[in-house]
C-alpha positions, 0 to 999 in steps of 0.5 A: 634209479630205483634198484628194487622197482618192479614196474612193468613186471608180472609176477606169479606167486604160487601159494599166494593164498598163504600167510607167507606167500601172501605177504611176499605177494604184497611186497612184489605189488608194492614194488610195482609188479602186477601180481597173479595170486595162485592157490586153491583157497578162493576166499583167501585168494580174493581177500589177498587181491582186494588187500593189494588193490586197496594199497594201490597195487595190481593183482588178480586171483587164479584158482589152481592146484599146483600138483595139476599140470593142466590147471597150471598151463590153463592159468599161465594162459589166463595170466598172460591174457589178463596181466601180461606175460609173466617175468617173475615166478615165486614158488611159496606153496608147501607144507608138512604132512604130520603123518610123516612126523617122527615122534615117541609113538612113531619111529622113522621106520614106521612112517608110511609111504603115503606120507612121504609122497605127500610131503614130496608132492607138497614141497617139491613136485607142486612146490617147485617142479611143476610150476618151473616146468610150466612157467619156466620155458616161456621165461627162457624164450623171452631171454629174461626172468627170475624164479625164487623158490622157498626152502627151509632151515630144515633143508640145511640141518637135520631138525628133529621130527620133520624127516620127510619135510626136511628131505623134500626141502633139501631137494628144493635146494638141489633143484634150484641149483640144477635150474640155475645152471640149466637156464642161466645161458638163457637169461633166467636166474633161479634162486631160493630163500630159506626162512627161519621160523615164521609162525603160519597156519601149518606150524602154529600148533607146534609153536604155541599152546592154546593160551598163547604161550610158546611150546617146549619146541618153540622155546628150543627154537628161540633158544637156538636163534641169536635174534631170540624171536620168530620172524614176521612175514613182512621180513621176507619181502626185502629178500624176495625183492632183491632176488626179483629185481634184475637191477639188484641181483643181475649176477645172482643165480643158484644162491640160497638167501637165508632169512632166519634170525641167525638160526643156521649160524649157531651151533652151541 
């Protein structure tokens, strides 16, 4: 018996057009799931679907803004019509609005409310809340399913600068635990994964100089990571497959699985 086979499963990947979400979508497809790649960037979405199909997987792209409930409801119906009823939901959308960054030039009390709201919209409302409201009830009605939310190491410890992003990701952990308790009696498991530092579009400029060398912030991160390196997108796939598979994690819900190279285990 293959503990990690997702044959006959239908996975919805919100944010599947991004670097990390796209890699996780690849992994779900390779494990046998039919994958609905959801995002706003059609070019990236179709490219991801083409790559999945070229590797022998089944996938379709669905254009939607995760902050628009009506759009999510429409694609939920479309996904069911094209791929079948979803059984897995991976919430991988998110990002940091740099306007909410605390720097030498901008103190905490100077961060504007628009920037705070944008971070909570990106990471909590569109990142988890609305997708769960739209797709979660159908999973509960069928009496089975797995929801995986993407958190961050900044949800666990107070990282410098990214105050609003950290607060929003901490809320993701809290909502994950609430839904795990709420939906466990209805057969739906809800967990999260906490990536460490993985170079992607949103943080590349913070981590690398134009010449490709690590910035001072990147060097500080690496010095705090026992493995001494950044993560690679494919290294998130194993955690996702574990939490997605009913065979592998049937008694796991309300859990946060860290994939951080030891970052959160190191103090001094």
